[in-house]
N, C-alpha and C positions, 0 to 999 in steps of 0.2 A: 504494500500500500504506500502510495506517494502522497504525502500531506503538503499542501501549498498554502502559503499565506503572505500577506504584505510584508510582515516582519517575522523573523525567527530570533528568539532571545536565547542564545546558548548559555548565558550566565557567566561562563568562563571567558567570554570574549564579547566584543561589541555586537550590537544587533545587526542582523543580516537582512537587507532589504530584498523583497521579492524572492524569498527563499523557499526551500523545500526540505523535507525530512523523509527518508525512506525507512519504513518499518517492515521488518521481516522476522518471523519466529519470535515475536514479543520483544525484539530489541531494535535499537537504532542502528541501521545498516549503512546509512550514508547521510551527509548533510552538505548542502550547497545551494547555489542559485537555482531557481525553478527552471530556467531555460537549460541549464547544464544537466540537471538530473532528469528532465523529461527526454533529453536526447540520449542520455546514458541508459535509461530504463523505459523505452518507448511502449512496451507492452504492460507496464505496471498500472494497476487500478489507481486512479487519481481522485483525490478529494481536495477541492479548493475552498478555503475559508474566506477568501477575499480580503476585505479591509479588516484584518485581525492580526493578533500576535500569537504565534505558536511558541509555547514555553514549557519548561519542565512543570510537572504537577507540583502543587503546593504541599508543604510538609507542616502539619499541625502537631506541635510537640506536646500539647496538653489539652485534653478535652475530656468530657464526661458524657458519652453518648446516652447513657441511661437517664440522664436528667433533661434530655431534649423535650420531653413532654411537659416540663414545667416552665417552658418559655412564657414570659409575660405574667406569671402568677405571683412573683415576688418582686415588687417594684420599690425603688427609692428607699432602700434600707442599707445602712453602712455594714461593713463586713461582719462585725460581731453579731449583730441582730440577724443578718442574712443567713449566717451559718445555722443559727437556731431555727429560723423559719424554713430553711431548706430541708433540714432534718425532719422537722414536723410534717412538712408537705410530702416528702418522699416516703415517710412511714406508711402512707396509704397505698403504696405501690406494691403489688404482688409480682411474683416471678414472671408470669406472662406479660404483665404491664411493662416490666423492665425490658423485656425482649422487644416489644413493639416500640418502646421509646428509643432503644438502641438502633432499631431499623430506621426510625425517623431521623435520628441524628446522623446515621450513615448516609441516608439519601441527601440530607442537607449538605453534608461534606462533599459528596460527589458533584452536586449541582453548583457548588461554589468553587470547584476546581481543586479540591483537596484529594490527593491520591494516596498519601501516607499520613497516618495519624498515630498518636500515642495516647493511651487511655488507661486510667487507674480505676479499678473496680474490685468488688468482692464477690460478684456473681459471674456466671458464664455468659450472660446475655450479650455483652459487647463482642466477645470472641465469636459467638455464633453469628451475630449480625455482620461482622466484618468478613467472615468466611463466606456467607451467602451473597453478600453484595459485591465481592471481588476486590475489596479494599486491601491496601498494603499497610503494615504497621506493627506496633508493639502493644500488647495488652499486659499491663502490670497488675498482678494479684496483690491487693493491698492487705497488709497485716497490722492488726492493732490489738494490743493487750495492755490494759491499764494496770492490772494486777500482775506482779512478777510471777506469781504461781500459775498464771494462765498462759504464760508465754509458750511453754512446750505444746500445749493444746492448740494455740493459735498457729504455731509454725507447722505442726503436723497437718492441720486442715489446709493451710496454704500450699504445702508441698503436694498433697493429694490433688488439689484443684489444678495446680500447675501441670502435673502429669496428665490429668484428664483433658484439660484444654489443649495441651500440646498435641495430644493424639487425635484431636478432632479438627485441627486446622491444617491448612497447606503450609508446611514449613518454609516454602519458597517465598510466601507472601507475608506470613504472620509469625512473629516471635512472641513468646510468652515470657514475661519477666516478673519481678517482684518489687513491691513498694512498701516501705514502712509508713504507717499512718502519721498524721500530724503530731508534732511533739506534745501538744496539750491533750492528746487522746492516748498517748503511749507511754509505757515504762521505757526508760532509756536503753535498757538491755536489749530491746527489740532491734535497735540499730545494728548492734554487733552480730546478732543471730542472723539477721537478713544478709549482712555482708558475708558471713561465713558460708551460708547456703548458696548465695549467688556466685561466690568464687568457686565453690565445689562443683556446681552444676553449669558454670559458664553462662549465667543469666544476666541480662541488663537490669539495672536498678534505677528507679525514679523516686524522688522524695520531694514533697512540698516543704520548703524551708525558707525562713526569713521573708515570709510573704505578707506580714502585716505588723503594724505597731503593737497590736494586742499580743501577738505571739512574742514579739521582742520583749515587751514589758513582762510577760509571763515568765520567760526564761531568765531574763536578767534580774528582775526585781521581785518576782513572785506575785505581781499584781496584774490587773486588767480583768476583763470579764471571765477569764479562764482561771482566776485565782482560787485558792482553797475555800474562800467564803461562798463561792457560787457553784462549787463542784457537786455533782450528783454521781455517786460511785458507779452507777450503772451506765452513765453516759460519758463522762469526761474525767480526766485527772487520774490520780492513783488512789488505790484503796489501802495503801500502806499508811501507817501512822508515824510521823506526820505525812500527809499525802503529798506535799510539795514544799520544797525549800528553794528560795532564789539561788541561782548559780553564780551570778555576777559576771557572766560571760555572754557573748552574742549567741544566737541560735546556731550559727555555723560552727563556732568553736565548741559549743555544747555537743552537737552531733558528732563532731570530729573526735572529741574525747571519748565517745562511746563506740568508736569504730565505724562510723557511718560511711566513710569514704574508702574503706579498705579494699573493696572489690574493684575489678578493673574497668567496669563500664557503668559509671554512675552519672545520672543527670539530675540536677537540682531544678525544681520548678519554682519560679518567682524571683528569688535572689534580690529582693527590693531593699531590705534593711541589712545591708552588708557594708563593711568598711574596707579600707585598703588591706589590712591584715587578713581579713576574711578572704578577700579576693586572691591574695597571694597563696593562702592555704588551698583554696580551690584549684589554683593553677598547679600547685605542687602535686596534687592528687589527680590532675587531669579531669576535673569535674566539668561536665557540659552544663549548659544553662538554657532553660526555656523561660522566656519572659512573656507575660500575658498582659500587654498594656491596656487593652480596652476593658477587661474585667477588673483589673487593678484600679483603673480610674473610676469605673462605675461604682465600685464598692468602697472607694476612699482609702485604698491600701497604700498608695504611693506610686512612685515611678522607679523602676530599676535603673541603676547607673550604667546604662548600656555602653556608653563611651569608655568607661573604666574597664568593663568586662572585656570589651573587644581589644582595648589597648594592652590588656594583660595576656592576650593571646588565647583566651578561652573559646571553646566551641559553643557558639550561641545561635539560637533560632527562636522562632515565635510560636506561641500557642494561643488558642482562642478561649481556653478555660471552659467552665460550665455554661451550657446554653441557658441555664436558669439565671445566670448573672447578666449575660450580654444579649439574650433574646434572639441571637442568630449565630450561625457558624460561617462567618464571612472573613476569610483570610486576607482578601484584598483590602477590605476596610481596616482590618487589624494592622496591616502593613502601613497604611496611610496614618492611622492613629498613632502608631509607634513613632513614626517619623516626626509628626507634629509635636507630640509630647516631649520628645528628646530635644527638638529645636527650642521649645518654649522653656524648658527647665534646666538645660545644661549649656551654658554659654561657651563652654570649651569644645562642644561636640555638635557639629551641624551635619547630620547624615543626609546623604543624597538618595534619590529614588533608586538608583542602581544598587546602592548598598542595602537598602531595605528589601528590594526584591531578592537579592542574594540570600539575606537572612531567611526569607520565607521559602526558599527552595534548597539551595546547596548548603546553607548554614544549618537548616534543620536536619538535612541528611548527614552532615558531619557530626552533629550532636548525637545522632542515633548510631553513628559509626556505620552508615550505609552509603557514604558518598562514593564508594567504588561502583555502586549500582544505580543510584538515582541522584537527582538534584541538579543535573545539567544536561544539556543536549550535546552528547558526544558519542561517537561511533563506539558500539560495544556495550553501552549502558542500556538498561531496561527502558522500554518505550512507555514510560509514565509521562504522558503529555496532556496539555490542555490548550484550547484555543479561546482567546478572549477578544470579543468584538470591539473594534476601535471606531466603528462608523459613527457612534454617538458620543465620542469623546468631546469634552467641552473646549478643547483647543486642538489645533492641527497635530495629529500624531506624527506627521512627517518631520516635525522639528525635533522632537524628543519622544519617541514612542514609549520608552520605559516610564518617563514622567506621566505620560498620558494614562497609562495603566494604573500606576500607584496613586496618582493625584485625583483621577476622575472616575475610574471604573469601580464597580462593585460585583458581587456574586451574580447579579442579574445579567452581567455582560458575558458570562461564561457560555460559550457555544458548544463545547465538547470536552469530555473528560475520558481519558484512556489510561488503563492500568495494564501493564504488561502486553501492550499491543491490542488489547480488547477495548472497544468503545463501550463504556458503561453508561454514559449519559450524553445525549444530544439535546439541543434546545427543545424542552418540553417533551422529550421522549426518554424512556428508561430501557436499558438492555441488561436487566438484572434478574436473578432468579427469585424474585420477590413479587407478591401481588401488591403493587403500590396502592391501588384503590382500597383494598381491604385494610391495609395498614392505616390509611388516612381515616377510615371509618372507626377503627379501634382507638385511634388517638383521640378522636372526638369524644368517644365514650369515656376514656380514661380521664381526660381533662374535666369532663362534667363531674365525674366522681371526686376529683381532687378539689374542685371548687366548692363542693358541698362540705 
């Protein structure tokens, strides 16, 4: 199949005007000008996207597909209250509901140009949905145990789930990893146990850390809404006596002291409340970072020091976070929001559109250690590709097509999403092994139940 468009964004080089990409056997077989490739492959089936940009699929480093059904149900609440509201709302979701929600989230991802995503969960719903939809990515089994005496049980359950999920997914597309729960839900010894198991089984690790002022104050000072005065043993904090004592260190150094970064493939999600010493420790342990600018702004958590993270040489990409926070899974808008927030808050760092698009593609691939397979348009890489319509861009894309995408486009401009050479989404059409209309009907039922 020969894909043609007005622009090709290789990511590793400048945009190519009037270009083409040859896809064979699920991989990129050739890249060049349209005229040259049509002459070279005269018998090849051709698809011309016209005034569009053909680029690598977007990589979403942090999402929660199972919470897609809660879009728009929890509005205008700061992080601490949102966490409680989200837990209360999701408590009404049963196993079939979570699966339907994960399908909805996966469909949203495909229609917005996301071909690879990373998700943290405690159920099999996300892995099942990604397998059926044809998505690529990593599913992290989350582990939480507030009571030290419950850690063995929590780890055994996680290990069993990881084995089951791994057996049910295509290992060429989906990896299964492990994730310690948030620090205010977990006994610190969980960090070390997760690292030991991940190292032994060669599993990727993701952890939400340094993501809010409440978390920082909880770890450093023992205060905030997560303090001992508001803990309920069954929900958050420790059940030891005393249940929590302030540590006097940052969340990063707290996790580090408990062995959180000892395994070889660790990704930190958020990294908002970090200082220079934290960043140097993260660099020393080769910790990747997923920043989620839109959700962080929506919930009042702050802005990650992206310039400092990149200057330190860390592998950094973007995540959309929970759809219950942002109400959409739109990586293009995420990219634009990140660029604008960084320009507004850090006078030392003025990111360009090209830098931001790289974070959303190759940067995410590097963070997942998958950049040898995805993230850029290069011969030999997997054909995870998307086409984005430029015909409605608010200024001439011929001047700077990358800026046209980052500054003016949204998920609504995605024309096509391909994973491994298979077209899964075309404008208003789905090519997936899921009954989309049935899923929409079930989502309406579930949302009605949650509203009650």
